[in-house]
C-alpha positions as CSV (number, residue, x, y, z in Angstrom):
1,M,0.0,0.0,0.0
2,K,2.7,2.5,0.9
3,M,4.5,1.8,-2.4
4,R,1.3,2.7,-4.3
5,A,1.1,6.0,-2.3
6,L,4.7,6.8,-3.0
7,L,4.1,6.1,-6.7
8,H,1.2,8.6,-6.5
9,L,3.5,11.2,-5.0
10,C,6.2,10.6,-7.6
11,V,3.6,10.9,-10.4
12,A,2.4,14.2,-8.9
13,L,6.0,15.5,-8.7
14,A,6.8,14.3,-12.2
15,V,3.8,16.2,-13.5
16,L,4.9,19.3,-11.7
17,L,8.4,19.0,-13.1
18,S,7.2,18.6,-16.6
19,I,5.0,21.6,-16.3
20,V,7.9,23.7,-14.9
21,Q,10.3,22.5,-17.6
22,C,8.1,22.8,-20.6
23,D,9.1,25.3,-23.2
24,H,5.6,26.4,-24.2
25,H,6.4,26.6,-28.0
26,G,3.5,27.8,-30.0
27,H,1.9,29.8,-27.1
28,D,1.6,33.6,-27.0
29,H,3.1,34.8,-23.7
30,N,3.0,38.5,-24.5
31,H,0.2,38.8,-21.9
32,E,2.1,36.8,-19.3
33,H,3.8,39.5,-17.3
34,S,4.7,43.0,-18.2
35,H,8.3,42.4,-17.3
36,S,8.6,39.1,-19.2
37,H,10.4,39.8,-22.4
38,G,13.0,37.6,-24.1
39,K,15.1,36.3,-21.3
40,G,12.5,37.2,-18.7
41,H,10.5,34.1,-19.7
42,D,13.6,31.9,-19.3
43,H,14.2,33.6,-15.9
44,H,10.7,32.6,-14.8
45,T,11.1,29.1,-16.1
46,N,14.5,28.7,-14.4
47,G,13.1,30.2,-11.2
48,S,10.2,27.8,-11.2
49,L,12.5,24.9,-11.8
50,K,14.7,26.1,-8.9
51,I,11.6,26.3,-6.7
52,Y,10.6,22.7,-7.7
53,Q,14.1,21.4,-6.9
54,E,14.4,23.1,-3.5
55,N,10.9,22.2,-2.6
56,L,11.2,18.5,-3.5
57,D,12.6,17.6,-0.1
58,F,9.6,19.3,1.6
59,A,7.2,17.1,-0.4
60,F,9.0,13.9,0.6
61,H,9.4,14.9,4.2
62,L,5.7,15.7,4.4
63,Y,4.8,12.4,2.8
64,K,6.9,10.5,5.3
65,H,5.4,12.4,8.2
66,I,1.8,11.8,7.0
67,S,2.3,8.2,6.2
68,A,4.0,7.6,9.6
69,Q,0.8,8.7,11.5
70,P,-1.1,5.8,13.2
71,D,-4.3,6.6,11.3
72,S,-2.4,6.5,8.0
73,Q,-1.0,3.0,8.5
74,S,-2.1,0.5,5.9
75,K,-3.8,3.2,3.9
76,N,-3.0,5.0,0.7
77,V,-1.7,8.5,1.2
78,F,-2.4,10.9,-1.6
79,F,-1.9,14.7,-1.5
80,S,-0.8,17.5,-3.7
81,P,2.6,18.8,-2.7
82,L,2.0,21.8,-4.9
83,S,-1.2,22.7,-3.1
84,V,0.5,22.5,0.3
85,S,3.5,24.4,-0.9
86,V,1.4,27.2,-2.4
87,A,-0.6,27.5,0.8
88,L,2.4,27.8,3.0
89,A,4.3,30.1,0.6
90,A,1.3,32.3,0.4
91,L,1.0,32.3,4.2
92,S,4.6,33.3,4.5
93,L,3.8,36.6,2.7
94,G,2.1,37.8,5.9
95,A,4.6,36.4,8.3
96,R,7.7,38.1,9.7
97,G,10.7,37.3,11.8
98,K,11.1,33.7,13.1
99,T,7.7,32.6,11.8
100,H,8.6,33.7,8.3
101,Q,12.0,32.0,8.5
102,Q,10.4,28.7,9.7
103,L,7.9,28.7,6.9
104,F,10.5,29.5,4.3
105,E,13.0,26.9,5.5
106,G,10.2,24.4,6.2
107,L,9.4,24.5,2.5
108,G,13.0,23.6,1.7
109,F,14.2,27.1,0.7
110,N,17.4,28.7,1.8
111,S,17.3,32.5,2.0
112,T,21.0,32.6,1.0
113,D,20.2,30.8,-2.3
114,I,16.8,32.2,-3.2
115,T,14.9,35.3,-2.2
116,E,11.3,35.5,-1.0
117,E,10.5,37.6,-4.2
118,E,11.9,34.8,-6.4
119,V,9.8,32.2,-4.6
120,N,6.7,34.3,-5.0
121,Q,7.4,35.0,-8.7
122,A,8.1,31.3,-9.4
123,F,4.8,30.3,-7.8
124,Q,3.0,33.0,-9.8
125,H,4.6,31.6,-13.0
126,I,3.7,28.0,-12.1
127,H,0.1,29.1,-11.3
128,H,-0.1,30.9,-14.7
129,N,1.3,27.9,-16.6
130,L,-1.0,25.4,-15.0
131,N,-4.0,27.5,-15.9
132,E,-2.8,28.0,-19.5
133,K,-2.5,24.2,-20.2
134,S,-4.9,23.4,-22.9
135,D,-4.4,19.6,-23.1
136,V,-6.0,19.0,-19.6
137,D,-9.1,20.3,-17.9
138,L,-7.4,22.1,-15.0
139,S,-8.1,25.3,-13.1
140,L,-6.0,26.3,-10.2
141,G,-7.2,28.9,-7.7
142,N,-6.7,30.2,-4.2
143,A,-8.9,32.0,-1.8
144,L,-8.5,33.4,1.7
145,F,-11.4,32.9,4.2
146,I,-10.6,35.3,7.0
147,G,-12.3,35.4,10.4
148,Q,-14.6,38.4,10.8
149,D,-12.6,39.9,13.6
150,F,-9.3,39.6,11.9
151,K,-8.1,42.5,9.8
152,L,-5.4,42.0,7.2
153,R,-2.9,44.6,5.9
154,P,-3.8,45.9,2.4
155,E,-0.3,45.1,1.2
156,F,-0.7,41.5,2.2
157,L,-3.9,41.2,0.3
158,E,-2.4,42.9,-2.8
159,S,0.6,40.5,-2.7
160,M,-1.8,37.5,-2.4
161,K,-3.7,38.7,-5.4
162,R,-0.6,39.5,-7.5
163,Y,1.4,36.3,-6.8
164,Y,-1.3,33.7,-5.9
165,Q,-4.4,35.1,-7.7
166,S,-6.2,34.9,-4.3
167,E,-9.3,36.7,-3.2
168,G,-10.1,37.4,0.4
169,F,-13.5,36.8,2.1
170,S,-14.7,37.7,5.6
171,T,-16.0,34.5,7.2
172,D,-17.9,33.8,10.4
173,F,-16.1,30.7,11.6
174,S,-18.2,30.5,14.8
175,N,-21.0,29.3,12.6
176,T,-19.3,26.2,11.2
177,E,-22.1,25.2,8.8
178,Q,-22.4,28.7,7.3
179,A,-18.6,28.9,6.9
180,K,-18.5,25.5,5.2
181,E,-21.4,26.5,2.9
182,Q,-19.6,29.8,2.0
183,I,-16.4,28.0,1.1
184,N,-18.2,25.3,-0.9
185,K,-20.3,27.9,-2.7
186,Y,-17.1,29.8,-3.7
187,V,-15.5,26.6,-5.1
188,D,-18.7,25.7,-7.0
189,E,-19.2,29.2,-8.5
190,R,-15.6,30.2,-9.1
191,P,-15.2,31.0,-12.8
192,R,-12.8,28.7,-14.6
193,V,-9.8,30.4,-16.2
194,K,-10.1,28.7,-19.6
């Protein structure tokens, strides 16, 4: 059973690597980013590949941790390393000091090798590439559901929208059913990128 789960993880990682390494011949990327001309596209692809490589250890450590839990024994473990990485990287946008450092290093990044800006730009590029794929029915999106009493800084929300195409919604988490309904409704009604 664990071998099958490891195979699922490897397939998910292989798909991510192929997405990151693809050359996108025949696609018009003039709309991609205003600062992506000529070598800019190569810079984003190389940055995305660097993120993949440095984040690979995180995915395997997370798999080992999840599969070692007592309630995971003798069960298949299937998760999206990209989804977890994107969520934690996005969260690190709002963190400072030791918390930011722990999130950044926990994802497998070393601040002497790669900057926070490079990480965010690479995830932005990966997000864009996944939503541009025409050979699969895939739409990647993010959303923030924020407790009603919690106020976020505007610059955090702007960065979330810029890098992670994420919207923010005020949510009453004291009413569990209503919060669940709000989140599910957003997922159901979210416009597809294609």
